N, C-alpha and C positions, 0 to 999 in steps of 0.2 A: 587652659592656656599653657603652652609649653614654657620652658625657661628660655624666653625669647632673647635673642641678641638685640642690640640697639639697631635702629633702622639702617644705619650705615653698615651693619654687619651682615646684611642679607647677601646671599651668594651673587646677586646681581646688584651692582652699586646703585644707590639711590640717585635718581636723575634730577632731584629738585631739593633745594634748601631755600626757604623764603628769605628775602632780604628786607631791609627797612623800607618804610614808605618813601616814595619819590619826594625830592625836595619841593617840587611844584605839584601839589596834590590835585590841582585842577586839570592836569594833563593825563592822558591814558597811559597805562602800563604798556611796555613794549609788546607783551604777549597779546594784548587786545588788538593790535594792528597786524598780526601775522596773517599771511595768506592761508587759504585752505590747505595747500600742500604742506606748508610749514607746520600747521596745526596737526595734521595727520602724522607727519614724521615724529613730532613731539609725543603724540598720543601713543605711537607704537613703542617708543622707548619707555614711557612711563607705565604703559600697560604691562610690558614685559617684567618690569620691576614689581608692580603690584601683584601679579599672579604668583611670582616666585615668593615674594614677601609674605603673602597671605598663607600660602601652602606651607612655608617653613615655620611660621610663627603662631598659627591658629589651628588647633587640633580639629575644630569643626570643619574648616575649609579642607584640610588634608583628607579627612574622612569622606567629605562630600565629593571631592575630585576623584579619589580612589574608587568610590562606589560607582561613579559614572565612567570610569576607565579613561580618565584624561589627566594629563600632567602639564605643568607650566611649560615644559620643553616643547609641547605641541603647538604653542603659540609662535607662529613664524611670520604671520602677516595680520593686519587689522581684522580681516574677515574671519580669522580663526577664533575670535572671541566667542562666536556662536557655538563653538565646540564645548564650552564650559556651561555647567548647570546654572539655572536661575536660583536666586535666594529671595526670601520674603520675610515678613514679620515673624512667622513661625520659626524660621531658621534662627533668628536672633533670640526669640523667646526661649528656645531650647537651651540656649547658652546663658540664660539669666543667672546671676546678674553680670558677671565679669568674664565669662569663659570665651567671649568673642574678641576680647582685647588682644592686640598683638605685641604689646609692650608691658613691662612690669609696672606695678602701681606707682613705683617711685618716679616713673616718667610721665604719669598722668597729671594734668593740671586742671581739668574740669570734667565733671560727670553730669549729664542731663538724662532725662527719661521721659517717655510718653506718659500720658495720663493713665493708661491701663484700663480705661472704661470698658473696652471690649475684650479684655483678656489680660494676660501677664504683661506688664510694661516692657517696652523695649528700651534698653539702656545703651547710651552712647557716651563716648569719651574722647578727649582731645589732649594731645601733647602740646608743648609750647609751640612747635612748628605748626600744628593743626590750627591753633588759635590765631596765629599770625596769618595763615592762609585764609581762614574764615573772615577775619576782619578786613583783609585786602579785598576779597570778593564782594562782601557787602558794600564796602566803600565804592567799588566799581559800579555796582548797581545804583547806588544813591547818586553818584556823579552823573551817570548817564541819564538818570531820571530828572535831573535839573537841580539837585541840591549842590551847593557850593561850599568850599572851605570857608569857615567863618560864620556860616549860617547857624542860627539857633534851631534845634530840632526837638520837637515835642514827641516823645516816644510813649505811645499809649498801648503798645503790645505788652502782654503780661510777663512779668518777671518771675523767675523761679525755675522749676525743672523743665518747663516749656522753653524751647530754644529761641522763641521769637524775641522776647524782651532783651536778653543779654546779647544775642546775636546782632540785633539791630543797633544796640547801644555801642558796642565796641567797633562796629563798622562805621558808624557816624563819627566816633572819636578818631578813628584812623584816617578818615577823610579830612579831619581838622575842624569838626563842628563842635559847638557847645550843646551837650545833650541835656534835656529836661526829662529825667526818668520818672514820668508820671505813672506808668503802668496802666492797667485797665480799671474800669469801674469809676465810681464817684463822678458821675457825669457833670454835675454842677461845678465841681472842682476843676474838671477838665476845661470847662468854659472859662472859668476865672483865670486859670493859668495861661490860656491862649490869649485872653484879653490883656493880662498884666505883663506877661513875659514877651509877648509879640514875636513868637517863633516864625521863621520863614517856611518850615516844613513840618509835616505831621506824619507819623508812622502808626498804623493800626490796621485792623481788618476793615474791609469796605462797609460791611453792615454796621460796625460800631461807629464809623465816621458819620453815618446817617443818624445814629442815636445821638451823637454829639450835636449834630445839626438840630435835632429835636430839642436838645437842651438849650441851645441859643434861642430858639423860637419861644420856648416856654418862659424864658426870662425877658421876652420882648426885644431881643437883639437880632440883628440881621447877620447871618453867617457869611454873607458875601462881603461884609465890611470888617475883615480881620487882616492881620499881617500875613496870613498864610498865602503862599503861592504854589506850593507843591505838596502832594500827598503820595506816599509810596505805600501801597496796600497789598496785603497778601494773607496767607493762612486759610483762605477759603476761595472756592471758585466764584468768579463774578463776570458779568456780561458787559458787552459794549453799552447796552442800555443803562446798566448801573453806572458805568463810567460817565455817561452824559448826565445822569441824575446828580452825581457827586460834583462834577465840574460846574454845572449850572447852579447848584445849591451854594457852593463856596466860592465860585469864581476863581478856580485854581486849575492846575494841570494834575491829573491823577494817573499814576503809572503802576504797573503790576510788578511784583517781585515774587519769585518762586523759590521754594525750598522745602525740605522735609527733614525731620530730625535724623532719620537713619542715614541719610546721604551726607548731611552736614548741618542743616538748619537753613534759615533764610540766606539768600545770596547765591544759590546754585545758578540762577538765571535772573535777569532783570531787563526791564523795558526801557527803551530810549524815549525821552520826551519829544524828540524831533519827529519820530515816526509813529509811536504808539501802535506798533504793528506786530506785537509778539515779543516775548522775552528772549534775549540772546543768552544761550547757555555758555558758561565759561568752559570751553572745551579743552583748555590747557590743563584743567583739573578734573574734568568728568567726561566720560564717553557715553553719550545717550544712544538708545535704540528705541524703535517703535515695534511692538510685536502684536500679532493677533491674539487677543486675550483668551480665545477659545482653542486655537490650534498651536499657539506658542511660536508660530512662524514669524521670522524677522521680516518687517515690511520696508518698502522703499521710502525715501524722503518724499513727503507730501501725502502719504497714506495715513489714514486715521486709525489709531489703535492705542495700546497701553504703553506708557512710558517706562523704560527700564534704564537704570544708571549703573555704571561702574566707576568707582573713584580711581584717580590716577596718582594722587600724592598723599593720601591719608595714611597716618602712621598708627594712631591708637586703634582705629576701627576701619580696616579696609573693607570696602563694599564691592562685591562682584555680582554683576547682572541682577541688581535688586529690582524687584517688581513693585512699582509704586502704586499700581491700580488707578493712576490718574490717566484719563483718556484725552489724547491730544494728537498732534501730528508735528513732524519736524519740517521746517522750511529753510531755504537757503538764507544766509545772512544778508542784510542790506547795508546799513551804515557800518557794520563790523563784518565784512564779508567772510572772514575766516571762521567765525563762530556761527553755527546754525541757530535758528530761532525755534521756539516752540509756540504753537498756536495756543489760544486760550484753552484752559481746561474745561471741557464740556461736562464733566462728571467723573465719577469713579466707578470702575467696573464692579466694586462691591457695594456701591450705593445705588445702583440702578434699580428702579421700581418696575416690576413686571405687573401690569394691571390688565387683566383679561387678555393676555397675549400681546400687549403693547408695551414696548420698552420706553421708559421716560426718565428724565432727570430733573431735579428741582430747578436747575439753571434754565431749562426750557420754559418752565412756568414763569420764572423771573423775567425772562426776555419778553414774553407776551404781556405780563402784567404791567411792565413799565411803559408799554405803548398805550395804556389806557389812562388818560390824564386825571381821572377822578380817583384812581386807586394808588395807594402808596407802595413802596418797595417792601413793606413789612408783611409777611405772610407765613403760613405754615400749612403743611399737608398732613391729613390724617387718612390712613388707609384702614378700612374695616372690611369684614366679610359676613354681613348678615344674610341669612338664608342661602349660604354657600355661594354667594355672588360678590366679587370684589367691588368695593365702592371707594371713591376718593372724594374727600371734602377739602376744598381750598378755602381757608379762612384768611381774609385779607383786610387790612385796615383801609378805610376811606381817608383821603387827604383832608387836612384841616379846613381847606377852603371849598370842599365839595359838600353839597347837601346830601342827606341820606338818599333822596330820590335819584340824584345824579349818580351817586356811587352804586346804587342798586342797578341802574341802567348800565353802568360800566361793568358790573359783575356779570350781567347777562352777556355783554359783549365778550368778556374774557372767557366765559363758559363756551361760547360759540367758537372762539379762536382756538381753544384747547381741543375741542372736538374736531375742528377742521384741519389744524396744522400738526397736532400730535396724534390724533385718532382715538382719544379717550373721552368718555363721558365723565362728568363730575358734577358735584354740587358746589356752588359758591356761597359762602357766608360772609357778609360784610360786618367787620368789627369797627368799633369806635377808635379814633386815633389814640395811640399810646397804650392800648390794652393788651397787645401781644408781647410776649417775652422778648427782652433785648439781651444781648450778650456782648461782653468786651473781648471775648475770645472767639473760637469757632462756633458759629451759630448753628444750632440744630433746627432744621426745617421739617424733617420727616418723622412722623410718628406712625409706625406700622403696627397696628393692633390686630392683625389678622390671626395671629397665633398666641394671643394673650400678651403681646408686647406692650411696653409702656413708653 
């Protein structure tokens, strides 16, 4: 990190300073209602600042741009963003722990980090302004998803270095809600707190909400008879079939929220309860792109590919063309026409399973499994290579009210659907209810044992 000037000391004046929450927190921010032309004009000014700011204050960005023969002066129109190189987790890992920060430590107010389970952790930081922006954008997501100022919000995202818990917490507070900071785990305690405190909303991963539903049922309670009316769910891909399962199980509205630590945390995009048709990206703070993950070519709106983000207002850790590896597509805005939507995440380019030449994602298995009434949403995939031939085993729990015979018949149906619609042969193993691992965080579904993995 260079001896960085304050953000306002960049050669291009900073185009944004966050203000206090609106007096009426139930109403949209003015930026939410901007037209597409207004958003793109704002993006140009903020991108111009971000590129200069990153180049002048972070050695790693200056070296990267210089190596690619590009300078922030080359940015003359929005389309010129594609002149600049991509970044990824490896770019941040090389700067571990603090070399990617653009401000002095005296200006940092929060540090988070990834789990580091697949390599060196990625470290992210926030200035006071960054934290205000983060809270504002999460609050936008919650309000659009149906949470109201004054609601009690049960937060079952994990607290700690993971950005989910604290990001959701401060966003709900900024909206004007009373937060119950439950964190993850202790499923029986989750059930008790929901019964006793009577929250209107719950925040967690979609698979953990189903685990909480199992907790209700194990205690002889009906999860449909709670005070909950809204769930805002994220941190893992989930399907429309999973949404229907959750909404029917709890008699609530379930909406998606999207984010990732390196870009900000939760709140980069959020879904409207009125349409439930993809999450609006807050494009006054982020510029999204979709690229072909194999050729790196930028794709048009509507085409499916890998999601890339550039931050527009971040001070502590500016992010330039960051490859998320999440696979989705951009769609025009609907109820917020200036901000484009992202379709559901269908998988990650680095999580794709290649099985005997066929590409598949766990979400495809989930989508098919939830169409079989006798099978539950709880499953795992195990990939092995006996006798030099790849094999996949899907282990899935039967539902409580399904007999072993009916679940076995359902397994045969699922096996046929996977073969017909995905193109892969597999073995189905039926497990007893409650026997597969549960997680209050990101659930691991795939165990690839082909090369001695665990």
